Each structure stands twice: as C-alpha cells, then as structure tokens.
VMD Tcl script that draws the C-alpha trace (Angstrom):
set ca {
  {23.26 94.70 -4.23}
  {22.85 96.04 -7.75}
  {21.46 93.84 -10.46}
  {23.65 95.63 -12.99}
  {26.70 94.12 -11.24}
  {25.59 90.67 -12.46}
  {24.29 91.35 -15.97}
  {25.96 92.71 -19.08}
  {24.91 93.79 -22.54}
  {25.96 90.39 -23.91}
  {23.63 88.61 -21.49}
  {20.53 90.44 -22.75}
  {18.31 89.36 -25.64}
  {15.34 91.73 -25.89}
  {13.94 89.97 -28.97}
  {14.22 86.28 -28.20}
  {12.21 84.15 -30.60}
  {11.87 80.64 -29.27}
  {9.65 77.60 -29.61}
  {9.22 76.54 -25.99}
  {10.37 76.91 -22.39}
  {13.31 74.51 -22.75}
  {14.51 76.31 -25.88}
  {14.30 79.63 -24.02}
  {16.36 78.33 -21.12}
  {18.90 76.69 -23.44}
  {19.40 79.90 -25.40}
  {19.82 81.93 -22.21}
  {22.37 79.49 -20.74}
  {24.17 79.58 -24.11}
  {24.43 83.38 -23.79}
  {26.33 82.79 -20.55}
  {28.50 80.21 -22.28}
  {29.47 82.64 -25.05}
  {30.61 85.09 -22.36}
  {32.60 82.42 -20.49}
  {30.38 83.03 -17.47}
  {29.66 79.29 -17.24}
  {32.19 76.54 -17.84}
  {29.70 73.84 -18.95}
  {26.41 74.95 -20.50}
  {25.07 71.38 -20.56}
  {25.40 71.09 -16.78}
  {23.99 74.59 -16.28}
  {20.93 73.84 -18.40}
  {20.42 70.52 -16.61}
  {20.43 72.29 -13.22}
  {17.94 74.91 -14.43}
  {15.63 72.23 -15.90}
  {15.86 70.18 -12.69}
  {14.75 73.26 -10.74}
  {11.83 73.80 -13.14}
  {10.71 70.18 -12.60}
  {10.33 70.89 -8.87}
  {8.14 73.94 -9.50}
  {7.84 76.47 -12.30}
  {9.68 79.73 -11.78}
  {7.01 81.49 -13.84}
  {5.81 83.67 -10.97}
  {2.96 85.37 -12.80}
  {2.24 88.72 -14.42}
  {4.33 87.71 -17.45}
  {7.51 87.13 -15.43}
  {9.77 84.11 -14.90}
  {12.92 83.94 -12.80}
  {14.54 80.56 -13.48}
  {17.51 79.98 -11.21}
  {20.00 77.39 -10.03}
  {23.32 76.96 -8.30}
  {26.05 74.80 -9.80}
  {29.78 74.32 -9.52}
  {30.21 75.21 -13.23}
  {29.79 78.87 -12.19}
  {32.60 80.88 -10.59}
  {30.33 83.81 -9.79}
  {26.63 84.64 -9.97}
  {25.40 85.97 -13.30}
  {22.04 87.09 -14.64}
  {20.74 86.90 -18.20}
  {17.59 88.61 -19.48}
  {15.26 87.81 -22.36}
  {12.11 89.51 -23.59}
  {9.77 87.16 -25.43}
  {7.41 89.49 -27.27}
  {4.96 86.79 -28.41}
  {4.84 85.25 -24.95}
  {5.79 81.80 -23.83}
  {4.02 78.99 -22.02}
  {6.19 78.72 -18.91}
  {3.71 76.88 -16.69}
  {3.40 80.16 -14.77}
  {1.50 80.20 -11.49}
  {-1.21 82.43 -12.98}
  {-1.42 80.41 -16.23}
  {-0.54 83.47 -18.34}
  {2.22 83.61 -20.96}
  {5.66 84.80 -19.84}
  {7.26 87.73 -21.64}
  {10.14 88.68 -19.32}
  {12.69 86.09 -18.22}
  {15.52 86.77 -15.80}
  {17.83 83.74 -15.51}
  {20.13 83.52 -12.47}
  {22.90 80.96 -12.11}
  {25.46 81.04 -9.33}
  {28.01 78.85 -7.57}
  {26.91 76.50 -4.78}
  {28.36 78.73 -2.04}
  {26.31 81.77 -3.11}
  {23.07 81.05 -1.23}
  {22.78 84.45 0.46}
  {23.63 86.42 -2.68}
  {21.36 84.16 -4.74}
  {18.38 85.03 -2.52}
  {19.24 88.75 -2.60}
  {19.39 88.78 -6.41}
  {16.11 86.87 -6.71}
  {14.43 89.24 -4.25}
  {15.83 92.25 -6.10}
  {14.44 91.05 -9.42}
  {11.04 90.28 -7.90}
  {10.91 93.63 -6.09}
  {11.87 95.52 -9.24}
  {9.22 93.83 -11.37}
  {6.29 93.87 -9.00}
  {5.53 97.37 -10.36}
  {3.30 97.04 -13.47}
  {4.79 100.23 -14.95}
  {8.31 98.82 -14.70}
  {7.19 95.56 -16.35}
  {5.65 97.62 -19.16}
  {8.87 99.57 -19.58}
  {10.77 96.26 -19.90}
  {8.26 95.19 -22.53}
  {9.10 98.35 -24.49}
  {12.89 97.94 -24.10}
  {13.94 96.53 -27.46}
  {17.75 96.80 -27.27}
  {20.29 95.58 -24.72}
  {21.25 99.19 -24.07}
  {17.66 100.19 -23.30}
  {17.34 97.26 -20.87}
  {20.55 98.27 -19.07}
  {19.46 101.92 -19.00}
  {16.14 100.91 -17.45}
  {17.89 98.77 -14.83}
  {20.22 101.64 -13.91}
  {17.33 104.11 -13.66}
  {15.39 101.79 -11.39}
  {18.44 101.11 -9.23}
  {18.82 104.85 -8.62}
  {15.22 104.97 -7.38}
  {15.65 101.95 -5.10}
  {18.97 102.18 -3.25}
}
mol new
graphics top color blue
foreach p $ca { graphics top sphere $p radius 0.5 }
foreach p [lrange $ca 0 end-1] q [lrange $ca 1 end] { graphics top cylinder $p $q radius 0.2 }
display resetview
C-alpha cells in the first residue's frame, strides 16, 4: 500500500490558514469535493465530525488523522494540510496540531482504511519526517517527501 496512490497534488494544502478544527476539516473535505473524490461534501464532513465527537483524532506530536467511511465515497482518498500556526485539535497530548492527514473511504473499505491509517502513523512517528513535512511548503514538495519515504519503507 502506497499513500501516494490515494493522494494527489490537488488534495494538498501546505499553507492552510483556518480559524478552528471544524473549519480545517470543512476545507479539507471541500478539497475532495473540488476533485470529485466525494459526491456530497456535507455528508462527508458530517461523518468526519461525528467521528471526532467520539474521540479526537489528534494523536499527538502535532499530528491529526481524521477519518471516516461513508457511501458518498467511491474509493478511499487522502487529503493533507499543514497548519503552520498550529491548531487546537483536542489532541491527546494537548499540543497544537500542525499536520493533518484526512482519510475518507467507502463503507466496504475497512481493511484498506486501517492499512492507510497505519501507514500514515508509521510514516510520521519519526520526528525527522514530521519536521520535513513542516518544511514542505508546496504540494510538490509534500508529494516528493511522500515518495522518498515510500522508497525507504517498502
């Protein structure tokens, strides 16, 4: 499983300026809508927010991986945002979130969903990789970083 199979340049915003967690998630779901990756952004956002109500996906160390499954998705897709100023995401460690990977997939994608989530978490457990994402200020540099890391971790 390669993360780059589920993300594209158009689903990356390395300079997202937002007011709060909900605004962040809305803007990221809207990125998917503009790429016709999701058929109903309202439903997609609702599913993501419902998941956040159960427990924050801010996993700590400046990282959040919001995710949901919904029938408004034909295939799993990932969006990425870098929030330079940081964002209160109700993270487990109480620290601001700077890197957000949003995953939305169809209801029948449970196995793939878990693999993508694990891949993101594994990739970003390395502090040096997180720092490199913090320095990646264009969609191309984010994709290049993902490809480089994928080559290291087959």
